[in-house]
N, C-alpha and C positions, 0 to 999 in steps of 0.2 A: 358274873363273867362278862368281860367286854369283848366286842367284836371290832375288828379294825376295818376302816373304810378309807378309800382314796377318792378325792374329788378334784376337779380341775376348775380353776377360776381364771378369769382374765386378770391382768396385772392390776387394774384399777379396783376390781372387786376384792382382790386379795389384800391390797393396801388398805382399803377402807375397813375390811373385816378385822385386820390386825389392829388398826387404830381404835376401832370400837371395843375390841376385847381389852386392849390396854387401858382404855378409859374406864372400863368396868373392873379393871384389876384382876382379870382372869386370863387363862391361856386361850389361844385361838381354838384349840380342840374343845375346851369347855364352852366357849362361845357357841360353836356349832352344835354341841350336845344340847345346850339350852334352847337353841332355835328349833331343833328337831323335836325335842320334848314338848315345847309349847305348841308347835304345829300339830302334832299327832294327839295331844291331849284335848284339843277343842273338838266338841261334837260336830259331826258332819251336818251341814245346813242343807235341808231339803226344801224345795219350793212347796209352798202351800197354796192351794187354789183359793183359800179364804181371802188372800190379799187382793183379789180382783173383784170381790163383792162389796157392795156398799161404798163405792168410790164417789158417788155423787148423788144428787137429789133429782129425781125424774120430774119433780113438780106434780106428782100424783098421776102422771100418764101411765097407761098400761097398754103397750103396743100389742101384746098378745090378744087382748080383748077388743081393742079399738082400732085395729089395723085398717079395716075397711073405711072407717070414718076418716082416718088420717090420710089415706090414699085419695079418697074423694076430695078432701080439702086441698090437697096438693094439686090435683088435676084442675079443680075449679080456679085455683090461684094462677095456674099457668095459662089458662084460657083468658083470664083478665089481663095478664101482662104480656101475653104473646110469647113466642119461642125464645126471643132474645132478651127477655126480662124488661121490656119497655111496655108501658101501658098503651093499649090500643086507643086510637082516637076515632070518634064517630063521624 
C-alpha cells in the first residue's frame, strides 16, 4: 500500500528534478521514491573514536612518563634564549 505525501520545492529545484527524472526515463514521483529509498537504506554512520588514534608518530616520546624531563628542557631552553626568543649575550 502506498501513502501519499506532498512536498514543496522552489522553481529551480522542481525544474531540475523533473529534468533528472526525464533523463532517467521515470516519473517525478518515482524519482523521489528512489531518492528516499536510497537515503533510508544506507546504514547510519556513527563516529568512532578509533579514527583519532594512531594519527601520527610521536618519535618514541612518552609525555606521560617523561613530562618532568620535557618541562625542564623547555625551561632551560627559555633561559638560554631569554623571554623574547633571542639568545642572551654575555
